[in-house]
C-alpha positions as CSV (number, residue, x, y, z in Angstrom):
1,M,-23.8,-2.6,21.2
2,R,-23.9,-2.2,17.6
3,R,-21.0,-4.3,15.8
4,F,-20.4,-4.7,11.8
5,A,-18.6,-7.0,9.8
6,V,-17.5,-6.4,5.9
7,F,-17.7,-9.0,3.5
8,V,-15.4,-8.9,0.4
9,D,-16.1,-11.0,-3.1
10,A,-12.2,-10.9,-3.9
11,G,-13.3,-12.1,-7.7
12,Y,-15.5,-9.5,-7.8
13,F,-13.1,-6.9,-6.2
14,W,-10.5,-8.1,-8.7
15,V,-12.5,-8.2,-12.1
16,Q,-13.8,-4.7,-11.3
17,S,-10.1,-3.2,-10.0
18,T,-8.5,-4.4,-13.2
19,Y,-11.2,-3.1,-15.5
20,I,-11.3,0.5,-13.3
21,V,-7.3,0.9,-13.8
22,H,-7.0,-0.4,-17.5
23,R,-10.5,0.0,-18.9
24,Q,-10.5,-3.5,-19.9
25,R,-10.8,-6.8,-18.4
26,T,-7.2,-8.0,-17.8
27,G,-5.7,-10.3,-15.3
28,R,-4.8,-9.8,-11.6
29,E,-1.0,-9.5,-12.3
30,S,-1.9,-6.1,-14.1
31,V,-2.8,-4.5,-11.1
32,T,-0.7,-3.8,-8.1
33,I,-2.6,-3.2,-4.8
34,D,-1.3,-0.9,-1.9
35,Y,-3.1,-3.3,0.8
36,P,-2.7,-1.2,3.8
37,Q,-4.3,1.9,1.7
38,L,-6.9,-0.9,0.7
39,R,-7.7,-1.6,4.3
40,A,-8.0,2.3,5.3
41,E,-10.5,2.9,2.3
42,L,-12.7,-0.1,3.1
43,I,-12.9,0.5,6.8
44,N,-13.0,4.2,6.6
45,E,-16.1,3.5,4.1
46,A,-17.8,0.9,6.2
47,Q,-17.5,3.0,9.4
48,A,-18.8,6.0,7.6
49,Q,-21.9,3.9,6.9
50,F,-22.2,2.3,10.3
51,T,-21.6,5.1,12.8
52,N,-21.5,4.4,16.4
53,A,-20.6,0.8,15.4
54,D,-17.5,-1.4,16.1
55,L,-16.0,-3.4,13.3
56,L,-15.9,-7.2,14.1
57,R,-13.6,-7.7,11.2
58,V,-13.2,-7.9,7.3
59,Y,-13.7,-11.2,5.6
60,W,-11.8,-12.0,2.3
61,Y,-13.0,-14.7,0.1
62,D,-11.1,-16.0,-2.6
63,G,-10.3,-19.1,-4.6
64,P,-6.9,-20.6,-3.6
65,G,-4.0,-20.2,-6.6
66,T,-2.9,-23.0,-8.5
67,Y,-0.1,-24.0,-5.7
68,G,-2.4,-22.9,-2.6
69,K,-2.2,-19.2,-1.0
70,T,-0.8,-16.7,-3.2
71,L,1.3,-13.5,-2.5
72,S,-2.0,-11.6,-2.4
73,H,-3.7,-14.1,0.2
74,Q,-0.4,-13.6,2.7
75,A,-0.6,-9.7,2.2
76,I,-4.6,-9.9,2.9
77,E,-3.5,-12.2,5.9
78,A,-0.8,-9.6,7.4
79,L,-3.8,-7.0,7.2
80,D,-5.2,-6.3,10.9
81,D,-8.7,-6.9,11.2
82,F,-8.6,-8.9,7.8
83,K,-9.5,-12.6,8.0
84,L,-8.8,-14.8,4.6
85,R,-11.4,-17.3,3.7
86,L,-10.4,-19.4,0.8
87,G,-12.6,-21.8,-1.5
88,T,-11.6,-24.8,-3.2
89,R,-10.9,-25.6,-6.7
90,N,-12.2,-28.6,-8.7
91,G,-10.5,-30.8,-10.9
92,V,-9.9,-28.4,-13.7
93,G,-8.8,-25.6,-11.6
94,D,-12.3,-23.5,-11.3
95,Q,-12.8,-21.9,-8.0
96,K,-15.7,-23.2,-6.4
97,A,-17.4,-22.7,-2.8
98,V,-16.7,-19.1,-2.4
99,D,-20.3,-17.9,-2.7
100,G,-21.1,-20.7,-0.2
101,L,-18.6,-19.5,2.4
102,I,-20.1,-15.9,2.0
103,I,-23.6,-16.8,2.9
104,A,-22.8,-19.3,5.5
105,D,-20.9,-17.0,7.4
106,L,-23.2,-14.0,6.9
107,I,-26.1,-16.4,8.1
108,S,-23.7,-17.6,11.1
109,L,-23.0,-14.2,12.3
110,A,-26.4,-13.1,12.0
111,Q,-27.9,-16.4,14.3
112,N,-25.2,-15.8,17.0
113,K,-25.9,-12.0,17.1
114,S,-22.3,-11.3,16.7
115,V,-23.2,-8.3,14.2
116,T,-26.0,-6.1,13.8
117,D,-25.0,-4.7,10.3
118,A,-22.8,-6.0,7.2
119,L,-21.3,-4.2,4.3
120,L,-21.2,-6.7,1.3
121,L,-18.5,-5.9,-1.5
122,S,-20.2,-8.0,-4.4
123,G,-22.2,-7.9,-7.5
124,D,-23.0,-11.7,-7.5
125,A,-26.7,-12.6,-7.7
126,D,-26.0,-15.8,-6.1
127,L,-25.4,-14.0,-2.7
128,T,-29.0,-12.8,-2.9
129,P,-30.7,-15.6,-0.7
130,G,-27.9,-15.1,1.9
131,V,-28.6,-11.3,2.0
132,L,-32.3,-12.0,2.3
133,A,-31.8,-14.8,5.2
134,A,-29.5,-12.3,7.3
135,Q,-32.0,-9.4,6.9
136,S,-34.8,-12.0,8.1
137,M,-32.6,-12.6,11.6
138,G,-32.7,-8.4,11.8
139,I,-29.3,-7.7,10.3
140,R,-29.1,-4.5,8.0
141,V,-27.2,-5.3,4.9
142,H,-25.3,-2.7,2.9
143,L,-24.2,-3.3,-0.7
144,L,-20.8,-1.7,-2.0
145,T,-20.1,-1.7,-5.7
146,M,-17.3,-0.6,-8.0
147,G,-16.7,-0.4,-11.5
148,P,-19.5,-0.3,-14.4
149,A,-23.1,-0.6,-13.2
150,E,-23.9,-3.9,-15.6
151,A,-21.2,-5.8,-13.1
152,T,-23.8,-5.5,-10.2
153,S,-26.7,-7.8,-10.1
154,P,-29.8,-5.9,-10.2
155,F,-31.6,-8.7,-7.8
156,L,-28.7,-8.4,-5.6
157,R,-28.8,-4.5,-5.4
158,A,-32.8,-4.6,-5.2
159,E,-32.5,-6.7,-1.6
160,A,-29.9,-4.4,-0.2
161,D,-30.9,-1.8,2.6
162,C,-28.5,0.4,1.4
163,K,-26.3,0.9,-1.9
164,T,-23.2,2.6,-2.4
165,H,-21.1,2.8,-5.1
166,W,-17.3,3.2,-5.0
167,E,-16.1,5.8,-7.3
168,D,-13.5,5.2,-9.7
169,A,-11.0,7.7,-7.9
170,A,-11.5,6.2,-4.2
171,V,-10.6,2.6,-5.8
172,Q,-7.3,4.4,-7.8
173,R,-6.2,5.4,-4.5
174,F,-5.3,1.7,-3.8
175,A,-4.9,0.0,-7.0
176,S,-2.4,1.0,-9.9
177,A,-1.0,-0.3,-12.9
178,A,1.6,-2.8,-12.5
179,N,5.0,-2.0,-14.3
180,G,4.7,-3.2,-18.1
181,S,1.4,-4.6,-17.6
182,V,-0.1,-2.8,-20.5
183,P,0.7,-0.4,-23.2
184,Q,0.9,3.2,-22.4
185,S,-2.1,3.8,-24.9
186,T,-4.3,1.6,-23.1
187,A,-3.5,2.9,-19.8
188,A,-4.1,6.2,-20.7
189,A,-7.8,5.5,-22.6
190,P,-10.6,7.7,-21.8
191,L,-12.4,6.8,-18.6
192,S,-15.7,7.5,-20.0
193,N,-15.5,4.6,-22.9
194,P,-15.9,1.2,-21.3
195,A,-14.8,-1.8,-23.3
196,P,-17.9,-3.5,-24.8
197,A,-18.5,-7.0,-23.2
198,L,-17.6,-9.9,-25.2
199,E,-20.9,-11.9,-26.5
200,L,-21.3,-15.0,-25.1
201,D,-22.0,-18.3,-26.8
202,C,-24.2,-19.8,-24.3
203,A,-24.7,-22.8,-26.6
204,H,-21.4,-23.7,-26.7
205,V,-20.8,-23.5,-23.3
206,A,-23.6,-25.5,-22.3
207,Q,-22.7,-28.1,-24.6
208,S,-19.4,-28.4,-23.5
209,T,-20.1,-28.6,-20.0
210,F,-23.0,-31.2,-20.8
211,A,-20.2,-33.4,-22.5
212,A,-18.0,-33.5,-19.9
213,L,-21.0,-34.7,-17.3
214,S,-20.9,-38.5,-16.3
215,D,-24.1,-40.4,-17.1
216,E,-25.4,-40.2,-13.8
217,E,-24.9,-36.5,-13.7
218,K,-26.7,-35.9,-16.9
219,R,-29.7,-37.8,-15.6
220,S,-29.8,-35.5,-12.3
221,I,-30.4,-32.2,-14.3
222,P,-34.5,-31.5,-14.1
223,A,-36.5,-30.3,-16.5
224,K,-37.4,-27.4,-14.0
225,G,-36.2,-25.9,-10.9
226,Q,-32.6,-25.3,-9.8
227,L,-29.6,-27.5,-11.1
228,P,-27.5,-29.5,-8.9
229,P,-25.0,-26.9,-7.2
230,G,-22.0,-29.0,-8.4
231,I,-23.1,-29.0,-12.1
232,D,-24.5,-25.3,-12.1
233,G,-20.9,-24.4,-10.7
234,R,-19.2,-25.9,-13.4
235,L,-21.4,-24.3,-15.8
236,L,-20.8,-21.0,-14.5
237,S,-17.2,-21.5,-14.1
238,T,-17.0,-22.3,-17.8
239,G,-19.0,-19.5,-19.1
240,R,-16.8,-17.1,-16.8
241,A,-13.5,-18.6,-18.3
242,V,-15.1,-18.4,-22.0
243,A,-15.9,-14.7,-21.5
244,K,-13.2,-13.8,-19.6
245,R,-15.4,-11.7,-17.3
246,S,-18.6,-11.9,-14.7
247,L,-21.6,-13.1,-16.5
248,A,-24.8,-11.3,-16.3
249,D,-27.8,-12.8,-15.1
250,A,-29.4,-13.2,-18.1
251,E,-26.7,-15.0,-19.7
252,K,-26.8,-17.4,-16.6
253,R,-30.1,-17.9,-17.0
254,Q,-29.6,-18.7,-20.6
255,L,-27.0,-21.2,-19.8
256,R,-29.1,-23.2,-17.4
257,A,-32.0,-23.1,-19.8
258,V,-30.0,-24.6,-22.5
259,L,-28.1,-27.1,-20.3
260,R,-31.8,-28.4,-19.1
261,Q,-32.9,-28.7,-22.9
262,L,-29.7,-30.7,-23.5
263,A,-30.3,-32.9,-20.7
264,Q,-34.1,-33.5,-22.0
265,T,-33.1,-34.4,-25.4
266,P,-32.5,-38.2,-26.2
267,A,-29.8,-39.2,-27.4
268,P,-29.3,-40.4,-31.0
269,G,-29.8,-44.1,-31.4
């Protein structure tokens, strides 16, 4: 029996939904979601891709609000077939551990043979190792994207067994502008003219992250190879907060390179 599960990266979902509705990066509060319609559109898309397969459930991954579950989280929990999976927040309020949850669930379901197919709604390159691991266990992983093409990692896209893009019209069936969220002139902007991405000062972001590390954390940064997960997460969270958008893969690499360079530079005597 074939069975599929859907994995939704809510951070990616919200960033792309706000852009599709407003043609610029705005906060979640600027968009109203029709959750029953979202459920219908998402499950219909998955069933169209995995014919003759049954749905296990839809997993929705997000960071908690400042005071725990938000109204959006409660709306997700109220939907049939949806399961909310929350990450954590660190001491400065940055969301953490969401990517790890997605990868852990994807691998666990593959190992237990609970699913034969997976639909992943995300654009984050950090999920690529999880996709590869699930595929090595015989799972087909389809990628569903939305918003501008540059918002999706080419590395993640390359590894997916099937690539599908949600057209703006499909997203607009469940996502609309919240009342009073943007000026009318902005809401009516042509759909063919996306707002240019802001330039990220990688040196400034890396320096501010490095300055906030303890001496022990600074010594743990290797000259080559992967950064310690906790430090890497803080670095990328700071970058996203400064840029007010998801980071491109080239920006992530540059941030990590600068941080390594700072760690290898002797402190002034």
